[in-house]
PDB file with one MODEL, atoms N, CA, C and O in Angstrom:
MODEL        1
ATOM      1  N   MET A   1      35.551  25.528  14.553  1.00  0.00           N
ATOM      2  CA  MET A   1      35.636  26.700  15.698  1.00  0.00           C
ATOM      3  C   MET A   1      34.550  27.488  15.641  1.00  0.00           C
ATOM      4  O   MET A   1      33.784  27.655  14.693  1.00  0.00           O
ATOM      5  N   MET A   2      34.520  28.199  17.242  1.00  0.00           N
ATOM      6  CA  MET A   2      33.182  28.457  17.554  1.00  0.00           C
ATOM      7  C   MET A   2      33.390  30.068  17.861  1.00  0.00           C
ATOM      8  O   MET A   2      34.249  30.509  18.625  1.00  0.00           O
ATOM      9  N   HIS A   3      32.449  30.855  17.126  1.00  0.00           N
ATOM     10  CA  HIS A   3      32.511  32.368  17.099  1.00  0.00           C
ATOM     11  C   HIS A   3      31.232  32.717  17.960  1.00  0.00           C
ATOM     12  O   HIS A   3      30.094  32.377  17.636  1.00  0.00           O
ATOM     13  N   ASP A   4      31.540  33.410  19.053  1.00  0.00           N
ATOM     14  CA  ASP A   4      30.701  34.130  19.932  1.00  0.00           C
ATOM     15  C   ASP A   4      30.283  35.357  19.499  1.00  0.00           C
ATOM     16  O   ASP A   4      31.045  36.208  19.040  1.00  0.00           O
ATOM     17  N   VAL A   5      28.979  35.494  19.641  1.00  0.00           N
ATOM     18  CA  VAL A   5      27.938  36.859  19.373  1.00  0.00           C
ATOM     19  C   VAL A   5      27.143  37.138  20.646  1.00  0.00           C
ATOM     20  O   VAL A   5      26.482  36.287  21.242  1.00  0.00           O
ATOM     21  N   THR A   6      27.279  38.457  21.009  1.00  0.00           N
ATOM     22  CA  THR A   6      26.756  38.425  22.329  1.00  0.00           C
ATOM     23  C   THR A   6      25.597  39.463  22.377  1.00  0.00           C
ATOM     24  O   THR A   6      25.861  40.523  21.809  1.00  0.00           O
ATOM     25  N   ILE A   7      24.343  39.364  22.954  1.00  0.00           N
ATOM     26  CA  ILE A   7      23.519  40.320  22.825  1.00  0.00           C
ATOM     27  C   ILE A   7      23.209  41.313  24.142  1.00  0.00           C
ATOM     28  O   ILE A   7      22.651  40.964  25.182  1.00  0.00           O
ATOM     29  N   GLY A   8      23.653  42.461  23.858  1.00  0.00           N
ATOM     30  CA  GLY A   8      23.567  43.352  24.635  1.00  0.00           C
ATOM     31  C   GLY A   8      22.413  44.833  24.619  1.00  0.00           C
ATOM     32  O   GLY A   8      21.422  44.785  23.890  1.00  0.00           O
ATOM     33  N   SER A   9      22.570  45.545  25.116  1.00  0.00           N
ATOM     34  CA  SER A   9      21.135  46.636  25.337  1.00  0.00           C
ATOM     35  C   SER A   9      21.670  47.410  23.802  1.00  0.00           C
ATOM     36  O   SER A   9      20.707  47.949  23.257  1.00  0.00           O
ATOM     37  N   ILE A  10      22.718  47.537  23.172  1.00  0.00           N
ATOM     38  CA  ILE A  10      22.557  48.286  22.058  1.00  0.00           C
ATOM     39  C   ILE A  10      22.860  47.413  20.443  1.00  0.00           C
ATOM     40  O   ILE A  10      23.134  47.817  19.313  1.00  0.00           O
ATOM     41  N   GLY A  11      22.599  45.779  21.169  1.00  0.00           N
ATOM     42  CA  GLY A  11      22.480  44.935  20.002  1.00  0.00           C
ATOM     43  C   GLY A  11      23.617  43.798  20.077  1.00  0.00           C
ATOM     44  O   GLY A  11      24.250  43.348  21.032  1.00  0.00           O
ATOM     45  N   PHE A  12      23.630  43.510  18.713  1.00  0.00           N
ATOM     46  CA  PHE A  12      24.569  42.131  18.510  1.00  0.00           C
ATOM     47  C   PHE A  12      26.308  42.755  18.657  1.00  0.00           C
ATOM     48  O   PHE A  12      26.617  43.859  18.210  1.00  0.00           O
ATOM     49  N   SER A  13      27.315  41.822  19.360  1.00  0.00           N
ATOM     50  CA  SER A  13      28.369  42.341  19.386  1.00  0.00           C
ATOM     51  C   SER A  13      29.291  41.011  19.257  1.00  0.00           C
ATOM     52  O   SER A  13      29.201  40.016  19.976  1.00  0.00           O
ATOM     53  N   PRO A  14      30.106  41.190  18.291  1.00  0.00           N
ATOM     54  CA  PRO A  14      30.134  41.881  16.992  1.00  0.00           C
ATOM     55  C   PRO A  14      29.068  42.065  16.010  1.00  0.00           C
ATOM     56  O   PRO A  14      28.338  41.137  15.662  1.00  0.00           O
ATOM     57  N   SER A  15      28.967  43.337  15.530  1.00  0.00           N
ATOM     58  CA  SER A  15      27.938  43.186  14.552  1.00  0.00           C
ATOM     59  C   SER A  15      28.188  42.612  13.177  1.00  0.00           C
ATOM     60  O   SER A  15      27.351  42.753  12.285  1.00  0.00           O
ATOM     61  N   THR A  16      29.279  41.992  12.998  1.00  0.00           N
ATOM     62  CA  THR A  16      29.811  41.416  11.977  1.00  0.00           C
ATOM     63  C   THR A  16      30.670  40.234  12.532  1.00  0.00           C
ATOM     64  O   THR A  16      31.337  40.393  13.554  1.00  0.00           O
ATOM     65  N   VAL A  17      30.649  38.994  11.822  1.00  0.00           N
ATOM     66  CA  VAL A  17      31.453  37.974  12.116  1.00  0.00           C
ATOM     67  C   VAL A  17      31.779  37.359  10.756  1.00  0.00           C
ATOM     68  O   VAL A  17      30.995  37.207   9.819  1.00  0.00           O
ATOM     69  N   THR A  18      33.216  36.996  10.817  1.00  0.00           N
ATOM     70  CA  THR A  18      33.947  36.207   9.323  1.00  0.00           C
ATOM     71  C   THR A  18      33.964  35.034  10.171  1.00  0.00           C
ATOM     72  O   THR A  18      34.156  34.823  11.369  1.00  0.00           O
ATOM     73  N   ILE A  19      33.629  34.167   8.887  1.00  0.00           N
ATOM     74  CA  ILE A  19      33.776  32.521   9.539  1.00  0.00           C
ATOM     75  C   ILE A  19      34.591  31.878   7.882  1.00  0.00           C
ATOM     76  O   ILE A  19      34.927  32.524   6.890  1.00  0.00           O
ATOM     77  N   LYS A  20      34.655  30.887   8.072  1.00  0.00           N
ATOM     78  CA  LYS A  20      35.228  29.845   7.289  1.00  0.00           C
ATOM     79  C   LYS A  20      33.947  29.225   6.991  1.00  0.00           C
ATOM     80  O   LYS A  20      33.030  29.239   7.813  1.00  0.00           O
ATOM     81  N   ALA A  21      33.820  28.532   5.528  1.00  0.00           N
ATOM     82  CA  ALA A  21      32.619  27.678   5.212  1.00  0.00           C
ATOM     83  C   ALA A  21      32.818  26.473   5.985  1.00  0.00           C
ATOM     84  O   ALA A  21      33.933  25.986   6.169  1.00  0.00           O
ATOM     85  N   GLY A  22      31.592  25.922   6.501  1.00  0.00           N
ATOM     86  CA  GLY A  22      31.615  24.514   7.596  1.00  0.00           C
ATOM     87  C   GLY A  22      31.872  25.031   8.928  1.00  0.00           C
ATOM     88  O   GLY A  22      31.838  24.263   9.889  1.00  0.00           O
ATOM     89  N   GLU A  23      32.192  26.590   9.107  1.00  0.00           N
ATOM     90  CA  GLU A  23      31.838  26.632  10.651  1.00  0.00           C
ATOM     91  C   GLU A  23      30.761  27.407  11.179  1.00  0.00           C
ATOM     92  O   GLU A  23      30.023  27.989  10.384  1.00  0.00           O
ATOM     93  N   GLY A  24      30.578  27.492  12.348  1.00  0.00           N
ATOM     94  CA  GLY A  24      29.546  28.455  12.725  1.00  0.00           C
ATOM     95  C   GLY A  24      28.782  27.716  14.097  1.00  0.00           C
ATOM     96  O   GLY A  24      28.432  26.543  14.231  1.00  0.00           O
ATOM     97  N   SER A  25      28.658  28.951  15.120  1.00  0.00           N
ATOM     98  CA  SER A  25      28.102  28.365  16.431  1.00  0.00           C
ATOM     99  C   SER A  25      27.742  29.570  17.253  1.00  0.00           C
ATOM    100  O   SER A  25      28.249  29.711  18.366  1.00  0.00           O
ATOM    101  N   PRO A  26      26.714  30.633  16.664  1.00  0.00           N
ATOM    102  CA  PRO A  26      26.487  31.904  18.090  1.00  0.00           C
ATOM    103  C   PRO A  26      26.075  31.236  19.152  1.00  0.00           C
ATOM    104  O   PRO A  26      25.734  30.054  19.123  1.00  0.00           O
ATOM    105  N   THR A  27      26.081  31.913  20.090  1.00  0.00           N
ATOM    106  CA  THR A  27      25.288  31.706  21.243  1.00  0.00           C
ATOM    107  C   THR A  27      24.438  32.977  21.712  1.00  0.00           C
ATOM    108  O   THR A  27      24.908  34.114  21.760  1.00  0.00           O
ATOM    109  N   LEU A  28      23.097  32.631  22.059  1.00  0.00           N
ATOM    110  CA  LEU A  28      22.120  33.388  22.780  1.00  0.00           C
ATOM    111  C   LEU A  28      22.162  33.777  24.205  1.00  0.00           C
ATOM    112  O   LEU A  28      22.702  33.057  25.044  1.00  0.00           O
ATOM    113  N   SER A  29      21.665  34.777  24.459  1.00  0.00           N
ATOM    114  CA  SER A  29      21.226  35.038  25.603  1.00  0.00           C
ATOM    115  C   SER A  29      20.531  34.166  26.162  1.00  0.00           C
ATOM    116  O   SER A  29      19.840  33.451  25.437  1.00  0.00           O
ATOM    117  N   GLY A  30      20.505  33.939  27.824  1.00  0.00           N
ATOM    118  CA  GLY A  30      19.377  33.829  28.804  1.00  0.00           C
ATOM    119  C   GLY A  30      19.558  32.346  28.626  1.00  0.00           C
ATOM    120  O   GLY A  30      18.604  31.631  28.320  1.00  0.00           O
ATOM    121  N   GLY A  31      20.834  31.853  28.823  1.00  0.00           N
ATOM    122  CA  GLY A  31      20.853  30.188  28.718  1.00  0.00           C
ATOM    123  C   GLY A  31      20.548  29.063  27.479  1.00  0.00           C
ATOM    124  O   GLY A  31      20.582  27.833  27.441  1.00  0.00           O
ATOM    125  N   GLN A  32      20.203  30.228  26.388  1.00  0.00           N
ATOM    126  CA  GLN A  32      19.920  29.288  25.403  1.00  0.00           C
ATOM    127  C   GLN A  32      21.017  29.282  24.061  1.00  0.00           C
ATOM    128  O   GLN A  32      21.597  30.358  23.920  1.00  0.00           O
ATOM    129  N   SER A  33      21.295  28.437  23.276  1.00  0.00           N
ATOM    130  CA  SER A  33      22.198  28.303  22.084  1.00  0.00           C
ATOM    131  C   SER A  33      21.527  28.121  21.047  1.00  0.00           C
ATOM    132  O   SER A  33      20.303  28.075  21.160  1.00  0.00           O
ATOM    133  N   PHE A  34      22.279  27.932  19.469  1.00  0.00           N
ATOM    134  CA  PHE A  34      21.852  27.960  18.819  1.00  0.00           C
ATOM    135  C   PHE A  34      22.842  27.452  17.579  1.00  0.00           C
ATOM    136  O   PHE A  34      23.754  28.266  17.431  1.00  0.00           O
ATOM    137  N   PHE A  35      22.903  26.575  16.847  1.00  0.00           N
ATOM    138  CA  PHE A  35      23.992  25.906  16.265  1.00  0.00           C
ATOM    139  C   PHE A  35      24.046  26.252  15.085  1.00  0.00           C
ATOM    140  O   PHE A  35      22.912  26.724  15.006  1.00  0.00           O
ATOM    141  N   ARG A  36      24.517  26.406  13.996  1.00  0.00           N
ATOM    142  CA  ARG A  36      24.534  26.738  12.665  1.00  0.00           C
ATOM    143  C   ARG A  36      25.926  26.297  11.939  1.00  0.00           C
ATOM    144  O   ARG A  36      26.945  26.774  12.437  1.00  0.00           O
ATOM    145  N   VAL A  37      26.085  25.373  10.729  1.00  0.00           N
ATOM    146  CA  VAL A  37      26.975  25.333  10.125  1.00  0.00           C
ATOM    147  C   VAL A  37      26.744  25.831   8.798  1.00  0.00           C
ATOM    148  O   VAL A  37      25.920  25.286   8.064  1.00  0.00           O
ATOM    149  N   PHE A  38      27.593  27.090   8.348  1.00  0.00           N
ATOM    150  CA  PHE A  38      27.227  27.536   7.048  1.00  0.00           C
ATOM    151  C   PHE A  38      28.320  26.804   5.858  1.00  0.00           C
ATOM    152  O   PHE A  38      29.547  26.903   5.870  1.00  0.00           O
ATOM    153  N   ALA A  39      27.631  26.192   5.036  1.00  0.00           N
ATOM    154  CA  ALA A  39      28.182  25.144   4.078  1.00  0.00           C
ATOM    155  C   ALA A  39      29.187  25.907   2.960  1.00  0.00           C
ATOM    156  O   ALA A  39      30.292  25.555   2.547  1.00  0.00           O
ATOM    157  N   SER A  40      28.487  26.919   2.680  1.00  0.00           N
ATOM    158  CA  SER A  40      28.787  28.038   1.539  1.00  0.00           C
ATOM    159  C   SER A  40      29.041  29.079   1.868  1.00  0.00           C
ATOM    160  O   SER A  40      28.561  29.712   2.808  1.00  0.00           O
ATOM    161  N   LYS A  41      30.038  29.463   0.935  1.00  0.00           N
ATOM    162  CA  LYS A  41      30.547  31.018   1.130  1.00  0.00           C
ATOM    163  C   LYS A  41      29.249  31.818   0.914  1.00  0.00           C
ATOM    164  O   LYS A  41      28.235  31.373   0.377  1.00  0.00           O
ATOM    165  N   GLY A  42      29.427  33.132   1.434  1.00  0.00           N
ATOM    166  CA  GLY A  42      28.400  33.912   1.278  1.00  0.00           C
ATOM    167  C   GLY A  42      28.085  35.118   2.442  1.00  0.00           C
ATOM    168  O   GLY A  42      28.861  35.176   3.396  1.00  0.00           O
ATOM    169  N   THR A  43      26.976  36.056   2.370  1.00  0.00           N
ATOM    170  CA  THR A  43      26.945  37.115   3.621  1.00  0.00           C
ATOM    171  C   THR A  43      25.658  36.603   3.977  1.00  0.00           C
ATOM    172  O   THR A  43      24.903  36.176   3.103  1.00  0.00           O
ATOM    173  N   VAL A  44      25.363  36.609   5.109  1.00  0.00           N
ATOM    174  CA  VAL A  44      23.898  36.527   5.726  1.00  0.00           C
ATOM    175  C   VAL A  44      23.796  37.572   6.503  1.00  0.00           C
ATOM    176  O   VAL A  44      24.767  37.958   7.154  1.00  0.00           O
ATOM    177  N   GLY A  45      22.587  38.194   6.551  1.00  0.00           N
ATOM    178  CA  GLY A  45      22.174  38.972   7.452  1.00  0.00           C
ATOM    179  C   GLY A  45      21.123  38.456   8.292  1.00  0.00           C
ATOM    180  O   GLY A  45      20.204  37.750   7.876  1.00  0.00           O
ATOM    181  N   TYR A  46      21.301  38.871   9.633  1.00  0.00           N
ATOM    182  CA  TYR A  46      20.203  38.601  10.724  1.00  0.00           C
ATOM    183  C   TYR A  46      19.717  39.376  11.759  1.00  0.00           C
ATOM    184  O   TYR A  46      20.473  40.130  12.372  1.00  0.00           O
ATOM    185  N   HIS A  47      18.570  39.282  12.021  1.00  0.00           N
ATOM    186  CA  HIS A  47      18.061  40.091  13.222  1.00  0.00           C
ATOM    187  C   HIS A  47      17.240  39.414  14.243  1.00  0.00           C
ATOM    188  O   HIS A  47      16.982  38.212  14.186  1.00  0.00           O
ATOM    189  N   CYS A  48      16.771  40.320  15.318  1.00  0.00           N
ATOM    190  CA  CYS A  48      16.468  39.964  16.458  1.00  0.00           C
ATOM    191  C   CYS A  48      14.600  40.093  16.334  1.00  0.00           C
ATOM    192  O   CYS A  48      14.010  41.157  16.148  1.00  0.00           O
ATOM    193  N   HIS A  49      14.048  38.966  16.465  1.00  0.00           N
ATOM    194  CA  HIS A  49      12.313  39.097  16.131  1.00  0.00           C
ATOM    195  C   HIS A  49      11.759  40.041  17.143  1.00  0.00           C
ATOM    196  O   HIS A  49      10.666  40.531  16.861  1.00  0.00           O
ATOM    197  N   ILE A  50      12.352  40.408  18.348  1.00  0.00           N
ATOM    198  CA  ILE A  50      11.820  41.044  19.147  1.00  0.00           C
ATOM    199  C   ILE A  50      12.085  42.384  18.904  1.00  0.00           C
ATOM    200  O   ILE A  50      11.169  43.196  19.036  1.00  0.00           O
ATOM    201  N   HIS A  51      13.538  42.856  18.464  1.00  0.00           N
ATOM    202  CA  HIS A  51      13.872  44.167  18.360  1.00  0.00           C
ATOM    203  C   HIS A  51      14.637  44.011  16.846  1.00  0.00           C
ATOM    204  O   HIS A  51      15.766  43.585  16.604  1.00  0.00           O
ATOM    205  N   HIS A  52      13.632  44.499  15.959  1.00  0.00           N
ATOM    206  CA  HIS A  52      14.126  44.402  14.569  1.00  0.00           C
ATOM    207  C   HIS A  52      15.067  45.506  14.240  1.00  0.00           C
ATOM    208  O   HIS A  52      15.721  45.249  13.229  1.00  0.00           O
ATOM    209  N   GLU A  53      15.290  46.458  14.689  1.00  0.00           N
ATOM    210  CA  GLU A  53      16.317  47.318  14.408  1.00  0.00           C
ATOM    211  C   GLU A  53      17.692  46.800  14.743  1.00  0.00           C
ATOM    212  O   GLU A  53      18.697  47.289  14.227  1.00  0.00           O
ATOM    213  N   MET A  54      17.732  45.807  15.611  1.00  0.00           N
ATOM    214  CA  MET A  54      19.183  45.047  15.897  1.00  0.00           C
ATOM    215  C   MET A  54      19.346  43.957  14.921  1.00  0.00           C
ATOM    216  O   MET A  54      18.751  42.896  14.730  1.00  0.00           O
ATOM    217  N   THR A  55      20.494  44.647  14.275  1.00  0.00           N
ATOM    218  CA  THR A  55      20.801  43.527  13.151  1.00  0.00           C
ATOM    219  C   THR A  55      22.149  43.053  12.896  1.00  0.00           C
ATOM    220  O   THR A  55      23.074  43.725  13.352  1.00  0.00           O
ATOM    221  N   ALA A  56      22.379  42.094  12.297  1.00  0.00           N
ATOM    222  CA  ALA A  56      24.240  41.644  12.244  1.00  0.00           C
ATOM    223  C   ALA A  56      24.618  41.050  11.077  1.00  0.00           C
ATOM    224  O   ALA A  56      23.609  40.821  10.411  1.00  0.00           O
ATOM    225  N   THR A  57      25.646  40.685  10.508  1.00  0.00           N
ATOM    226  CA  THR A  57      25.692  39.854   9.337  1.00  0.00           C
ATOM    227  C   THR A  57      27.002  38.818   9.782  1.00  0.00           C
ATOM    228  O   THR A  57      27.949  39.160  10.489  1.00  0.00           O
ATOM    229  N   VAL A  58      26.786  37.437   9.161  1.00  0.00           N
ATOM    230  CA  VAL A  58      27.801  36.819   9.127  1.00  0.00           C
ATOM    231  C   VAL A  58      28.551  36.719   7.594  1.00  0.00           C
ATOM    232  O   VAL A  58      27.789  36.635   6.630  1.00  0.00           O
ATOM    233  N   VAL A  59      29.701  36.725   7.398  1.00  0.00           N
ATOM    234  CA  VAL A  59      30.352  36.498   6.499  1.00  0.00           C
ATOM    235  C   VAL A  59      31.045  35.240   6.372  1.00  0.00           C
ATOM    236  O   VAL A  59      32.051  35.098   7.066  1.00  0.00           O
ATOM    237  N   VAL A  60      30.706  34.349   5.648  1.00  0.00           N
ATOM    238  CA  VAL A  60      31.267  33.118   5.185  1.00  0.00           C
ATOM    239  C   VAL A  60      32.300  33.362   4.254  1.00  0.00           C
ATOM    240  O   VAL A  60      31.946  34.045   3.293  1.00  0.00           O
ATOM    241  N   THR A  61      33.709  32.922   4.273  1.00  0.00           N
ATOM    242  CA  THR A  61      34.837  32.746   3.545  1.00  0.00           C
ATOM    243  C   THR A  61      35.081  31.752   2.910  1.00  0.00           C
ATOM    244  O   THR A  61      36.130  31.669   2.273  1.00  0.00           O
TER     245      THR A  61
ENDMDL
END
């Protein structure tokens, strides 16, 4: 299953995504994409490398 996260002027939307272990494929702006499968349960934080105040979380259940 694919979960979309968009990047806007106020940051990541949604700021928290909950997925099941083995799922994951957020999409970046500007025609770029990133694919990541989270194989184990847990909480993973991430941020924008340009705007460090832009943070979000992936919760793997």
